[in-house]
N, C-alpha and C positions, 0 to 999 in steps of 0.2 A: 776325308776319310773318317770312318766311325770305329772307335775302339770298343769292344765289348769286354769289360773287366769282370772277372769272377773271382769268387773268394773260396768256395767250397766246391766239392764234386757235385752237389745238387745244383749249384749256380752254374757250373759247366754245362750241364744238361740243358738249362734253359738257354745259356749262351749258344750252344750248338743249334737249338731250335731258331734262334734269332738269326744266326749265321746264315742259314738257307735261305731265308726270307729278305734278308738285307745284304745283297751281293757286294756293297761298297764297304763292308765292315771286316774287321780282323778280331781275333781273339787274344786275350792277353790275361795272365794271372796277376793278381793284385800286387804280388811281391816283385813284379817286373816293372811296376809302375815308377815314371821318372818325370822330372819337369818337362822334358822335351815332349812327352806324350801329351801333356796338357796344352802346350803352346802350339803343337803341329797339327792337331786334329781338329776337325770341325764339331765333333760331338763324342761324349763318353757316355756309355751305357754300363753302369754298375750293377752287378748281381750280387746282392747281399745286403747287410744292415745299412740303414741310413747313417749310423754313427761312423761305420768305417769309410763310407763314401765320403762324408763331410771331412773327417780327419786326413784322408788321402789327398783331397784337393785343397783344403785350406791354405797351406803354405804359398800355393801358386796364384790365388785369386788376387787380382790387382784392380781390374775394371771390367764392368759389365760389358762395355763396348768391344773388349779384346777377348773376354773369356769364351770358351766352347760351350756348346749346349751340353748341360749334364743331367742325366735322369737316373733314376734308382729303382731297380725291380727287387722285390723281396724274394728270398730263397724259395718260397713256396709258389711263386708266380701268380700271386692274387692281386697285387698292386703295382702300378707303376707311377712313380712321383716325379714330377718336374722340379729339379733342384736349382738349377742356376742357368741364367741367360734364357728365360722363357720366350721373351718376344725376339730380341734382337738376335739371339743365337738359334732360335728355332726349337728351344727345348719343348715348349708346349706341343707343337705340331708333331715332334718325334714321339712324345709321350703318348699320344693319340694313336699314332701309327704302331707302336710297340704293343699297346694295349689291344689293337685290333689282331695283330698277330698272335698273342698269347691268350686271347680271349679273358682278359682281365680288367679290373677297373682303374682307369686313369685318375691321377690325383693331381689337379692343377689349382695351385692357390692365386695365381695372377688374378686380381679383382676384375680388370677390364674383360678378360676372356670370360670369367665366369658370369659376369653381367651383360655379356654381348656389347660391350662398349669399344670404341676404337683403340686400338694399340697405337698410341701417339708416337711411340718411339720406333714403329716398324712401317709407319705410313710412307715415309721419305724413299727408304730402300725399295719398298714394294712397287711404288708407282714411278720410280725414276726421278724423284725430286731431290733438291739440296734441302737441308733443314738448318733452320737457325731459331734459337729461342732467346728472348730478352727478359730481363727483369725476373729472374727465378730459374733455378736449375731445373732440368727436366723432371726429376723425381718430384719437386714440389708441384710442378705443372700436372703431371700425371695425378698426383694426390688430389689436387684441386678437382680435375676432371672426373675421376672415378668416384669422388665424394658428391658427385651431381651438384656441384656449385655452379652458379650461373656462368655460362659459357657463350660467346658469341662467334659465329662462322661467317668468315667473309670470303666470297669466292670472286677473284677478278679475272679469270679466265672462263671461256665457255668449253663445254665437252670435255673430252678425255676420259679414261677409265676411272681415275682417282675422284674427279670432280662429281662424275656420275655416281659413283660409290657413296660418297660423302652425302649427296642428295638424298640417295635412296635409304640409307641407313641413319640419318640424323636422329640421335637421341632426343627425348622430350625436353630435357634441360639445356639443349642447345638452341639459341635463338639465331636466325638470320639477321646479319648486320643491316641497319637502316641508318643512312647518313641524316636522315631528318629527325632522328630519335637520339637523345643523349643517353648513352648507356652508362651503367654502373661502374665507375673506374676499377672497382674491385673484381670485375668479371675478368675471366680469361679469354684472350682473343685467339682463335685459331683462324690463320688466314692462308689461302692458296693464292700466292699473289707474286707478280714481277715487280710491284712497286716497293722501293726502299723502305717507305713508310706507308703501309696500306691505308692508314686512317690517321687524321689530325687528332682523333680523340685518344685520350691517354687510357692504358689498361695496366692493372698491376702486373700481370704475367701475360706473355704471348709467345706462341710457337708459329713460327712462319715457314711454311713450305714453299720453296722456289722451283716452280715447274719450267722445264726448258722450252721457253716460248720466245726468246729475244734472239735477234741476229745481228751481230756486230759488223758492219762494213768497214773496211780500213784502207787506207792507202797512205803511202809514205814516200819520202825522198830516198834516193839510192844511197845504200849503206847508212840508212838512219840509225843514229844511236839509241838504243832502248832506254839506258839510264833510269829516269824518273817516270818516264812515259806511261808504263802500266798503272803505276800509282794515280798519276793524273787522270788517266782514263776511268779509273774506278771513281775517283772524286767527281768527275764530270758526269758520269752515270748517275750518282747520288744526287747531285744537283738537279738533274732532271727526274728525280725520284724513281730511278730504275736500279734494280738490284742486278749486280754482276753475277750473282749465283743463279740467275735465270737465263743466262747466256747459253744458248744451244749450239751456236756455230759462230766462228769466226771467218768471215768471207773476205776474200781478195782476189786479185788476178795472178796469172801465173808468174808475172814479172816480179811481184812482191812476195811471193810464197816464201822465199827462202831468206827474207830480210830477218835481222836479228830482232827487230821490234815484233814482228809476228811470232817468232819462236818464244820470245819473252813472255807475250800475252798467253800462249797456250800453257806456258809454265804457271803464269799468275792465275789463270782460269781453267785448271786441269779437266774440268767437266765438259769443256767445249770442244768441239770438233772443227778441224779446219777444212774449209770448203773453198776451192780454187775454180773460178770460172772465167770465161772470157766476157769482155763487154764491147759494145760497139765503139768505133773509133771517135764517133761524133759526141760520145758522152763526155761531159766536163766534169761531173762529179763522180769518181770512181767509187768512193765510199757509198754514197747514196745508191748508185746503181747496183753494188754488190747487195745492199741491204734489202732493197725493195723487191727483189725477186721473190721473197718469202712472204711479204705482206706490207702493210701500210707503215710508213715511218712513224716512230714515236719520238725519234731525236733526229732532227735534221742535221746536215753536215756540220760539224765542229772542228775547227783548226786548233792544233796544239803546238806551241813552240815554232811555228812556221815550218815544221818538218812532216807532220802527218795530219790527217784529218780522218774522222770517224762519224758514223751515222748508225742509227739502230732502228730496226724494224720489229713488228711482232707477227707471229704466224697467223696466216689468216684464219685458220680454223679455231684459234684460241680467242681471237679478238671478241670481247662482249659486244653486244647489239645484234641487230638484225643481220642475217646473212643468206644469201641465195647461192647454193652450189649446183651447177649443172653437172650431172654424172651421167657419162655415157655407158650404154650397157654392152658395147662392143658387139661380140657375136650373139649376144641376147642369150647365152648359156649362163644361168644363174650361178653356176659352179665356177665360172671363169671371171666373174666381176673383180675388178682390182681390189687390193686390199684397202686403198685409200677409199674407193667408192663405198666399199662395204661399211667402213667406219662412219661415213658421212650418213649412210641409210640407218646405221644404229643409234646415231645421236639425233636424228632429226626431229623436229616437232611436227612438220608437215612433209609429206611426200606426194608430189604430183606426177602421175605418170600417164602415158598413152596406152591404154589397156589393149588397143587393137594392135600395138607394135612391140610392146615390152611384156615379157613374161611377169605374171603376177606374182610368181614365187620370190622375185626380188624385194617385193614389199614384205616379205616374212621377216626381214631383218629389223624391221621397225620395233622400237621399244614401246612398252606399255604406255598408253596415253597419246602416242603419235596419231595424227589424222593422216589417213591415206585417202587420196581422191583420184578418180579417174579424170583425165583432161579431155577425153574424147569429144563430149558435146558441149564444151566450153568455147566461148568466144575469146579472143586474145584478151580483150578488156576485162572479161570475167575472170580469167586466169590472174591477171595483174591485180584485181581487187582482192582475190583470195590470197594471193602472196603478200600484198601489202598488209593486210589484216594480221598476219603472223609477224611480218618483218618490223612493224611498229612496236610490237610487244618485245622486241629484241629476242625473237626466236629464230631457230634455224630451219631452212626450207631446203629440200632437196628436189630438184626438177630433173626427173629421170627422161632421158632421151635415147632412142635406139641408135646403135652405132657410135659414131664419135660426134659430139656436140658440134664441134667446129664445121662439120661437114653437113650438118642437119639443117634445113631451112627454117625449121620452126625456132631454132636458136637465134639466128639473125634477126628474126621479128622479136621475139621476147627480150633479147638482149637490147635492143634500141628502146623498148618500153621501160626496161629497169633503168637504163641510163637517163631517159627523160625524167624518170621519177626520182633520180639521185639515190639509188639503191646499189649497195655493194653487191658483187657477184664474183664467182670464180669458176674455173672449168676443171673437172676431173675427167680426162679422155677415157674412152673405152677402148678395149683391145679389139681390133677388127682385122680381118685377113689383109687389108692393105698396109698396116702398120705393125705387123708382128715382127 
């Protein structure tokens, strides 16, 4: 909820104008302000002098991570000032919103916003990452970054809104990490990585964003005692240079879903979701079987204390290196393409499609710089050669096929060619009348 706090009658008039445009808001005279108003609201809009605003909130400000957004509008309605929690609380965004409503001037002093730089303290919540910083407080890291001191960016996953945003908006003082080059140890490292230690090189400061791309498969004995196992699993992950903060799912079978160990892991890694799935009776490694449904294994089955086993995989769409995704068009209505298929089209570096069978409108999802080619007049060997050219560069290829790829004879032919060339691929089915 947003509280609009006014001091004078003139301020009340401005507050009532805002009330009409911000339906989630309430009016409050400043004399009724109390500590619970500060702690229970997501934002406070003061109408009055900056001095009154600051004196009113000062006794309650403890941490920027828990403070609400606070902005101040002068009684004349000429200026809107972002006062507190500009990034994390969204005061800068609210300042611009109120300025548009009142037709006045927004005043934002956050340097990264004014310079068009990344808000390092807001990237994680915005893109659904976990955040971790080492060798320096976040304020020191931000000061280094907005001061345009040498910064190194390391991206250990492919695709996704966050990675594409960082690539597209990378400031001039941010260098891409190169393992072959010894970096200045005084540099700031910004990494989007599932690796516990993204690089063996040392940096004076680092902020690590943990994308949810890992999948922990687990099996355990009946009534397995949890005790120290969550800690041991965390340490095991670190031994394999994997971060527990990148665990997206904890996967197991129905018979194990209610075990205390599984519940303890969900408490230890609260950002992870539980996924319960059946496995074939012939499977000998339940943990591996659970993990590999998402993608290739990064940690093969490991036993702990003779009572449980774990394995870890990475999401196929996140793994670096070349990748071919067969995307089915289903009914061939561009408006009915699956969300997953649309995302692959948006991230692709090459889209290869049969223009005589697939709507050209589907290729409009392509990002700037993507190569879009018709496969109509190409022989299978020519298509393979083109796909290999992009695959060897570690790029992403989308092979559009009409209907459902599994039922398409072209898929069987090209699948064999890819397997013979030892190239990774995956299938995103289309929605067809037969499988709706």
